[in-house]
C-alpha positions as CSV (number, residue, x, y, z in Angstrom):
1,X,152.8,120.6,89.2
2,X,148.6,120.0,87.3
3,X,149.4,116.6,86.9
4,X,150.0,116.1,90.1
5,X,147.2,117.0,91.1
6,X,145.0,115.1,88.2
7,X,147.0,112.2,89.7
8,X,145.1,112.8,93.3
9,X,141.9,113.7,91.5
10,X,142.3,110.1,89.8
11,X,143.3,108.6,92.8
12,X,140.1,109.8,95.0
13,X,137.6,109.1,91.8
14,X,139.3,105.4,91.9
15,X,138.9,104.8,96.0
16,X,135.1,106.0,95.5
17,X,134.8,103.8,92.3
18,X,136.3,100.8,94.7
19,X,133.2,101.4,97.1
20,X,130.4,100.3,95.2
21,X,127.9,97.9,96.8
22,X,126.9,94.5,96.3
23,X,123.3,95.6,96.6
24,X,123.3,98.5,93.8
25,X,121.4,97.8,90.5
26,X,124.2,98.3,88.6
27,X,126.4,95.7,90.0
28,X,124.2,93.4,89.4
29,X,123.0,94.8,86.2
30,X,127.1,94.6,85.0
31,X,127.2,91.2,86.7
32,X,124.2,89.8,84.4
33,X,125.5,91.2,81.4
34,X,128.8,89.8,82.6
35,X,127.2,85.9,82.5
36,X,125.3,86.4,79.6
37,X,128.8,87.3,77.6
38,X,130.7,84.1,78.9
39,X,127.6,82.2,78.1
40,X,127.2,83.5,74.2
41,X,130.8,82.8,74.0
42,X,130.7,79.4,75.2
43,X,127.2,78.8,72.8
44,X,129.4,80.4,69.8
45,X,132.6,78.1,70.8
46,X,130.3,75.0,70.8
47,X,129.4,75.3,67.4
48,X,132.7,75.4,66.3
């Protein structure tokens, strides 16, 4: 029974995580880090 409660708690947490607004600073920081990672990967690939 504890596993069922854990799953429902995880489902609630996942549904809350999906409601991240694009105006939040965390969203933009993560987006900037993703962009920087892709740019760095492209630069490293161009050196090879």
